[in-house]
C-alpha positions as CSV (number, residue, x, y, z in Angstrom):
1,M,-0.1,0.0,0.1
2,A,3.0,2.0,0.4
3,R,4.2,1.6,-2.7
4,E,0.7,2.1,-4.2
5,S,0.6,-1.4,-5.7
6,E,-1.7,-2.2,-8.3
7,F,-2.5,-5.4,-6.4
8,A,-2.8,-3.9,-2.6
9,S,-6.7,-4.0,-3.1
10,V,-6.8,-7.4,-4.3
11,L,-4.3,-8.3,-1.5
12,C,-6.5,-6.7,1.2
13,L,-9.6,-8.6,-0.4
14,L,-8.1,-11.8,-0.4
15,C,-6.8,-11.5,3.2
16,A,-10.5,-10.2,3.8
17,D,-12.1,-13.8,2.3
18,V,-9.4,-15.6,4.3
19,C,-10.3,-14.3,7.2
20,Q,-14.3,-14.4,6.9
21,A,-13.7,-18.2,6.0
22,C,-11.9,-18.8,9.6
23,A,-14.5,-16.7,11.8
24,D,-17.4,-18.8,10.1
25,E,-15.3,-22.4,11.2
26,C,-14.2,-21.2,14.2
27,A,-17.9,-19.5,15.1
28,K,-19.2,-23.7,14.4
29,H,-17.5,-24.5,17.8
30,Q,-18.8,-23.1,21.2
31,T,-15.5,-23.3,23.2
32,D,-14.4,-20.0,24.6
33,H,-10.8,-19.9,22.3
34,C,-13.4,-20.7,19.1
35,Q,-15.5,-18.0,19.6
36,R,-12.6,-15.5,20.8
37,C,-11.0,-16.9,17.3
38,A,-13.9,-16.0,15.4
39,E,-14.5,-12.4,16.7
40,A,-10.8,-11.6,16.3
41,C,-10.9,-12.8,12.6
42,L,-14.0,-11.0,11.7
43,K,-12.8,-7.8,13.3
44,C,-9.7,-8.4,11.1
45,A,-11.8,-9.1,7.8
46,E,-13.8,-5.9,8.5
47,V,-10.7,-3.8,8.4
48,C,-9.2,-5.7,5.5
49,K,-12.1,-4.9,3.5
50,R,-12.2,-1.0,4.6
51,M,-8.2,-0.8,3.4
52,A,-9.2,-2.3,0.1
53,Q,-11.4,0.3,-0.3
54,T,-8.6,2.9,0.1
55,A,-6.0,1.1,-1.9
């Protein structure tokens, strides 16, 4: 992003997709650590989506 790469937006969207997939999988499990992981991954996905818009 600092170099204004043409691929920055694509990479941010890929990161968002991976984080969302992780969140979806972890959310299926009721253990505390899986639920915390799902929350963290959802936050990461949201930030990556926002970053993709500014790239």
